[in-house]
C-alpha positions as CSV (number, residue, x, y, z in Angstrom):
1,X,114.7,114.3,71.7
2,X,114.3,111.5,74.2
3,X,113.7,112.0,77.9
4,X,115.9,109.1,78.8
5,X,119.5,108.0,78.0
6,X,119.7,106.4,74.6
7,X,120.1,102.8,75.8
8,X,116.9,103.1,77.9
9,X,114.6,104.7,75.4
10,X,112.5,101.6,75.3
11,X,111.2,102.8,78.8
12,X,109.9,106.1,77.3
13,X,106.2,104.8,77.5
14,X,106.7,104.8,81.3
15,X,108.2,108.3,81.7
16,X,105.1,109.4,83.6
17,X,106.4,107.4,86.5
18,X,109.6,109.5,86.6
19,X,108.5,111.8,89.4
20,X,110.8,113.9,91.6
21,X,109.5,113.1,95.1
22,X,108.5,110.0,97.1
23,X,105.1,111.6,97.8
24,X,104.5,112.1,94.1
25,X,105.5,108.5,93.3
26,X,103.3,107.2,96.0
27,X,100.4,109.3,94.8
28,X,100.9,107.9,91.2
29,X,100.9,104.3,92.6
30,X,97.6,104.9,94.4
31,X,96.0,106.6,91.4
32,X,97.1,103.7,89.0
33,X,95.4,100.5,88.2
34,X,97.1,97.2,89.0
35,X,97.4,96.6,85.2
36,X,99.3,99.9,84.8
37,X,101.5,99.2,87.8
38,X,102.2,95.6,86.6
39,X,103.1,96.8,83.1
40,X,105.6,99.3,84.6
41,X,107.0,96.7,86.9
42,X,107.4,94.1,84.1
43,X,109.2,96.7,81.9
44,X,111.6,97.8,84.7
45,X,112.6,94.7,86.6
46,X,114.6,93.1,83.7
47,X,116.4,96.4,83.2
48,X,117.2,97.3,86.8
49,X,120.7,95.8,87.0
50,X,121.7,97.6,83.7
51,X,120.1,100.9,84.9
52,X,122.0,100.8,88.2
53,X,125.3,99.9,86.5
54,X,124.8,102.8,84.1
55,X,123.8,105.3,86.8
56,X,126.7,104.3,89.0
57,X,129.0,106.3,86.6
58,X,127.4,109.5,87.7
59,X,127.7,111.5,90.9
60,X,124.4,111.5,92.9
61,X,123.0,115.0,93.1
62,X,124.7,116.1,89.9
63,X,123.0,113.9,87.3
64,X,122.2,115.2,83.9
65,X,118.4,115.5,83.3
66,X,118.0,112.2,81.3
67,X,119.9,110.3,84.0
68,X,117.8,111.9,86.8
69,X,114.6,110.9,85.0
70,X,116.0,107.3,84.8
71,X,116.9,107.4,88.5
72,X,113.3,108.6,89.3
73,X,111.9,105.7,87.2
74,X,114.0,103.3,89.3
75,X,112.8,104.9,92.5
76,X,109.2,104.5,91.3
77,X,109.9,100.8,90.8
78,X,110.9,100.7,94.5
79,X,107.6,102.4,95.3
80,X,105.4,100.0,93.3
81,X,107.3,96.7,93.9
82,X,105.3,95.7,97.0
83,X,102.0,96.4,95.2
84,X,102.9,93.8,92.7
85,X,104.9,91.3,94.8
86,X,103.0,91.4,98.1
87,X,99.7,93.2,98.1
88,X,98.4,92.7,94.5
89,X,96.8,96.1,95.1
90,X,97.9,99.7,94.6
91,X,97.3,100.5,98.3
92,X,98.9,98.8,101.3
93,X,96.2,96.6,102.8
94,X,95.4,97.7,106.3
95,X,98.2,100.2,106.0
96,X,98.7,103.7,107.2
97,X,96.9,106.5,105.3
98,X,99.6,107.9,103.1
99,X,98.1,111.4,103.3
100,X,99.0,111.5,106.9
101,X,102.7,110.6,106.3
102,X,105.0,113.6,106.6
103,X,108.3,113.0,104.8
104,X,111.0,115.0,106.6
105,X,113.3,115.1,103.5
106,X,110.5,116.7,101.4
107,X,109.8,119.5,103.8
C-alpha cells in the first residue's frame, strides 16, 4: 500500500520529508545535505501545480491520510525552497538560530 495518492506515487522516495510540523520540516532541512534537498526540490517543483489542484478537492483539516502526507510534502517544499533558490545551503546564512524560534501554532 502506498503512502501517497496513486497519481503521486512517484514521490514515494521522498516520503521522509512528509513531516507533520514546521519545526520537524525545518529540522529535516538542517539535517540534510544540499544534494538531498536539491533532489527533493527537483522532484516536487514540476508536480506542485498538479498537487495543489488535487488537494483543492479536499477540506483542509479533514484530509485522508495519503492526502495529508502529500500536503506535508508540499509544505516541506516551501521549507526547503529558499535553501535551493537563494542560500545554496541548508541553513539560512546569517539567520536566526532556529532552535530559539517558538512557533505559537505548535505549542
